[in-house]
VEXTORGU-194942 format. One line per field, with one value per residue (C-alpha): residue number from 1; residue in one letter; y, x, z. Coordinates in steps of 0.5 Angstrom, whole numbers, plus 500, padded with zeros to 3 digits. Example, Ala and Ser with C-alpha at 12.3 -4.5 7.8 and 13.67 -1.06 7.14 Angstrom:
REM VEXTORGU-194942
resi <- c(1 | 2);
resn <- c(A | S);
north <- c(491 | 498);
east <- c(525 | 527);
up <- c(516 | 514);
//
This chain:
REM VEXTORGU-194942
resi <- c(1 | 2 | 3 | 4 | 5 | 6 | 7 | 8 | 9 | 10 | 11 | 12 | 13 | 14 | 15 | 16 | 17 | 18 | 19 | 20 | 21 | 22 | 23 | 24 | 25 | 26 | 27 | 28 | 29 | 30 | 31 | 32 | 33 | 34 | 35 | 36 | 37 | 38 | 39 | 40 | 41 | 42 | 43 | 44 | 45 | 46 | 47 | 48 | 49 | 50 | 51 | 52 | 53 | 54 | 55 | 56 | 57 | 58 | 59 | 60 | 61 | 62 | 63 | 64 | 65 | 66 | 67 | 68 | 69 | 70 | 71 | 72 | 73 | 74 | 75 | 76 | 77 | 78 | 79 | 80 | 81 | 82 | 83 | 84 | 85 | 86 | 87 | 88 | 89 | 90 | 91 | 92 | 93 | 94 | 95 | 96 | 97 | 98 | 99 | 100 | 101 | 102 | 103 | 104 | 105 | 106 | 107 | 108 | 109 | 110 | 111 | 112 | 113 | 114 | 115 | 116 | 117 | 118 | 119 | 120 | 121 | 122 | 123 | 124 | 125 | 126 | 127 | 128 | 129 | 130 | 131 | 132 | 133 | 134 | 135 | 136 | 137 | 138 | 139 | 140 | 141 | 142 | 143 | 144 | 145 | 146 | 147 | 148 | 149 | 150 | 151 | 152 | 153 | 154 | 155 | 156 | 157 | 158 | 159 | 160 | 161 | 162 | 163 | 164 | 165 | 166 | 167 | 168 | 169 | 170 | 171 | 172 | 173 | 174 | 175 | 176 | 177 | 178 | 179 | 180 | 181 | 182 | 183 | 184 | 185 | 186 | 187 | 188 | 189 | 190 | 191 | 192 | 193 | 194 | 195 | 196 | 197 | 198 | 199 | 200 | 201 | 202 | 203 | 204 | 205 | 206 | 207 | 208 | 209 | 210 | 211 | 212 | 213 | 214 | 215 | 216 | 217 | 218 | 219 | 220 | 221 | 222 | 223 | 224 | 225 | 226 | 227 | 228 | 229 | 230 | 231 | 232 | 233 | 234 | 235 | 236 | 237 | 238 | 239 | 240 | 241 | 242 | 243 | 244 | 245 | 246 | 247 | 248 | 249 | 250 | 251 | 252 | 253 | 254 | 255 | 256 | 257 | 258 | 259 | 260 | 261 | 262 | 263 | 264 | 265);
resn <- c(M | S | A | N | A | S | S | P | I | G | V | F | D | S | G | I | G | G | L | T | V | V | R | A | L | M | E | R | L | P | F | E | N | I | V | Y | F | G | D | T | A | R | V | P | Y | G | V | K | S | V | E | T | I | A | H | F | T | T | Q | I | A | Q | F | L | L | E | K | D | V | K | L | L | V | I | A | C | N | T | M | A | A | V | A | A | Q | V | V | K | D | L | S | P | V | P | V | L | D | V | I | D | A | G | A | V | A | A | R | G | G | K | R | I | G | V | I | G | T | P | T | T | I | N | S | N | A | Y | A | R | A | I | H | D | H | A | P | D | S | R | I | H | S | Q | A | C | A | L | F | V | P | L | V | E | E | G | W | L | D | H | E | V | T | R | L | T | A | Q | E | Y | M | K | P | L | L | A | E | H | I | D | T | L | V | L | G | C | T | H | Y | P | L | L | K | P | L | L | R | E | V | V | G | K | D | V | A | L | V | D | S | A | E | A | M | A | E | Q | V | A | A | V | L | T | D | R | H | L | A | N | P | G | P | A | A | P | R | Y | D | F | Y | V | T | D | V | P | L | R | F | Q | T | I | G | E | R | F | L | G | R | T | L | N | N | V | H | V | V | K | W);
north <- c(075 | 079 | 083 | 090 | 095 | 091 | 084 | 081 | 081 | 074 | 072 | 065 | 062 | 055 | 055 | 061 | 065 | 069 | 072 | 077 | 080 | 080 | 084 | 089 | 089 | 090 | 096 | 099 | 098 | 098 | 098 | 092 | 085 | 079 | 072 | 068 | 061 | 057 | 050 | 048 | 040 | 040 | 045 | 046 | 047 | 048 | 041 | 039 | 039 | 044 | 040 | 039 | 046 | 049 | 044 | 046 | 053 | 052 | 049 | 054 | 060 | 057 | 056 | 064 | 066 | 062 | 067 | 073 | 076 | 082 | 081 | 075 | 076 | 070 | 071 | 065 | 066 | 059 | 059 | 066 | 063 | 057 | 058 | 066 | 065 | 059 | 063 | 070 | 065 | 063 | 069 | 074 | 079 | 082 | 077 | 080 | 076 | 078 | 077 | 082 | 087 | 086 | 087 | 093 | 096 | 094 | 098 | 104 | 099 | 098 | 092 | 088 | 082 | 078 | 073 | 067 | 060 | 055 | 054 | 061 | 063 | 057 | 059 | 065 | 068 | 074 | 076 | 076 | 080 | 085 | 085 | 087 | 093 | 095 | 092 | 096 | 093 | 087 | 082 | 077 | 072 | 068 | 062 | 062 | 055 | 056 | 063 | 059 | 054 | 060 | 065 | 059 | 057 | 065 | 066 | 073 | 076 | 070 | 070 | 063 | 067 | 073 | 069 | 065 | 072 | 074 | 068 | 069 | 076 | 075 | 074 | 080 | 085 | 083 | 085 | 092 | 091 | 097 | 094 | 087 | 084 | 080 | 074 | 070 | 072 | 069 | 075 | 081 | 078 | 079 | 086 | 089 | 084 | 084 | 092 | 091 | 086 | 089 | 096 | 103 | 104 | 098 | 099 | 093 | 091 | 088 | 084 | 084 | 092 | 093 | 088 | 092 | 098 | 095 | 092 | 100 | 102 | 097 | 098 | 106 | 105 | 100 | 104 | 098 | 100 | 099 | 106 | 103 | 105 | 098 | 094 | 089 | 082 | 077 | 070 | 065 | 058 | 052 | 045 | 043 | 046 | 044 | 044 | 051 | 054 | 059 | 061 | 062 | 065 | 070 | 072 | 073 | 077 | 081 | 080 | 074 | 070 | 069 | 066 | 060 | 055 | 048 | 046 | 038 | 036);
east <- c(099 | 104 | 110 | 110 | 114 | 114 | 115 | 122 | 128 | 130 | 138 | 141 | 147 | 150 | 152 | 153 | 158 | 152 | 151 | 157 | 151 | 146 | 151 | 152 | 144 | 143 | 148 | 145 | 138 | 136 | 129 | 128 | 126 | 130 | 130 | 136 | 137 | 143 | 144 | 148 | 147 | 149 | 155 | 160 | 157 | 163 | 165 | 158 | 156 | 152 | 146 | 146 | 147 | 142 | 137 | 139 | 139 | 132 | 129 | 132 | 129 | 122 | 122 | 124 | 119 | 113 | 115 | 113 | 120 | 120 | 127 | 132 | 139 | 144 | 149 | 153 | 158 | 158 | 150 | 151 | 156 | 152 | 145 | 143 | 139 | 135 | 133 | 131 | 127 | 123 | 122 | 116 | 121 | 127 | 134 | 140 | 147 | 153 | 158 | 154 | 154 | 162 | 163 | 159 | 163 | 169 | 168 | 172 | 178 | 183 | 187 | 182 | 184 | 179 | 180 | 175 | 174 | 177 | 170 | 168 | 175 | 174 | 167 | 170 | 163 | 167 | 171 | 165 | 161 | 166 | 168 | 160 | 161 | 168 | 170 | 177 | 179 | 184 | 182 | 187 | 184 | 187 | 184 | 185 | 183 | 186 | 182 | 175 | 178 | 182 | 176 | 172 | 178 | 178 | 185 | 183 | 190 | 194 | 201 | 199 | 193 | 198 | 203 | 198 | 195 | 202 | 203 | 196 | 197 | 204 | 202 | 196 | 201 | 206 | 201 | 200 | 193 | 189 | 183 | 182 | 175 | 173 | 169 | 167 | 163 | 168 | 173 | 170 | 173 | 180 | 179 | 184 | 189 | 188 | 189 | 196 | 198 | 196 | 198 | 193 | 193 | 189 | 181 | 178 | 171 | 167 | 161 | 157 | 157 | 156 | 150 | 147 | 148 | 145 | 139 | 138 | 138 | 133 | 128 | 128 | 127 | 121 | 118 | 119 | 123 | 121 | 120 | 120 | 121 | 119 | 124 | 126 | 125 | 131 | 130 | 135 | 133 | 138 | 138 | 143 | 146 | 154 | 158 | 161 | 155 | 153 | 161 | 162 | 155 | 156 | 163 | 160 | 154 | 158 | 152 | 148 | 145 | 137 | 131 | 135 | 130 | 132 | 129 | 129 | 129);
up <- c(179 | 175 | 177 | 180 | 184 | 190 | 187 | 188 | 184 | 183 | 183 | 182 | 182 | 181 | 189 | 193 | 189 | 187 | 194 | 192 | 187 | 192 | 197 | 191 | 190 | 197 | 197 | 191 | 192 | 199 | 198 | 193 | 196 | 193 | 192 | 191 | 189 | 190 | 187 | 192 | 192 | 184 | 184 | 181 | 174 | 171 | 170 | 167 | 160 | 156 | 156 | 163 | 165 | 161 | 164 | 171 | 169 | 166 | 172 | 177 | 173 | 173 | 180 | 181 | 176 | 180 | 186 | 181 | 181 | 176 | 174 | 173 | 175 | 172 | 178 | 175 | 170 | 168 | 167 | 164 | 159 | 157 | 158 | 158 | 152 | 154 | 160 | 156 | 151 | 157 | 161 | 161 | 165 | 164 | 164 | 166 | 166 | 170 | 163 | 159 | 166 | 166 | 159 | 159 | 165 | 161 | 155 | 156 | 156 | 150 | 153 | 157 | 162 | 163 | 169 | 171 | 172 | 166 | 164 | 163 | 160 | 155 | 153 | 150 | 153 | 156 | 150 | 145 | 150 | 151 | 143 | 142 | 146 | 145 | 138 | 138 | 144 | 145 | 150 | 154 | 158 | 164 | 167 | 175 | 177 | 184 | 186 | 188 | 193 | 196 | 197 | 200 | 205 | 207 | 205 | 202 | 204 | 205 | 202 | 198 | 195 | 193 | 190 | 186 | 184 | 182 | 178 | 174 | 173 | 170 | 163 | 163 | 166 | 160 | 155 | 159 | 161 | 163 | 165 | 169 | 169 | 175 | 171 | 177 | 183 | 188 | 186 | 189 | 195 | 192 | 190 | 195 | 194 | 186 | 187 | 190 | 185 | 179 | 181 | 181 | 174 | 172 | 172 | 176 | 173 | 179 | 175 | 182 | 182 | 175 | 175 | 181 | 176 | 171 | 175 | 178 | 171 | 168 | 174 | 173 | 166 | 167 | 173 | 177 | 182 | 189 | 193 | 200 | 205 | 208 | 210 | 204 | 205 | 203 | 202 | 200 | 197 | 197 | 195 | 200 | 206 | 205 | 211 | 211 | 208 | 213 | 214 | 207 | 205 | 211 | 208 | 201 | 203 | 208 | 214 | 217 | 213 | 215 | 212 | 208 | 206 | 203 | 197 | 196 | 188);
//
């Protein structure tokens, strides 16, 4: 079978952070079927070697390609930083990744701050991608190791999170950034709080929203958009159902999490 307009979009992530990308896709493209894969048994990827990450990423991409997806979305910054090219080399369908989507959306900035997990920041992938799209900009990166656990704890508007954000933003605000790229799929949930911390003059680039725009453009361009009006089907494949999976997943997705399948690898 080959992909057509009714084929689903394949979205994958090392865990459940990529559900923020799924949420943005659902809002931007309400007729599209979506198949999501989260490698919840082997998360976090950030501490693993490049070879291991590339191997796991390939395995997941192949799983989704067997589901006849028409487009692949790498919704994990760590995977995108390390293995985007590997997936592009093996995929017969277009492959989009969150880092490139965020970089494209940030290109209007002159002084761009990037926040992400230590792995993503250390990979320099955002800095390189932004430089490709905006060669004249200055890029200031900041690893924010504590944000992911705070988001998963649900402390989205908590004094501890606010103080943590103020601390992380200090060096970026000292550089007078005009744009802040949220370089981790957990961070869109911190947008209201980050907006308060950085003030109204700094443009916030949400790579989940940026990704939804890119997907919409590619589908239109290739005449692969699903015209509807049938209700879309959403399937979620995970490799484990961790303790608070439902709670955290629904917070990310902004709705109930149905059609969850466990894949035992």
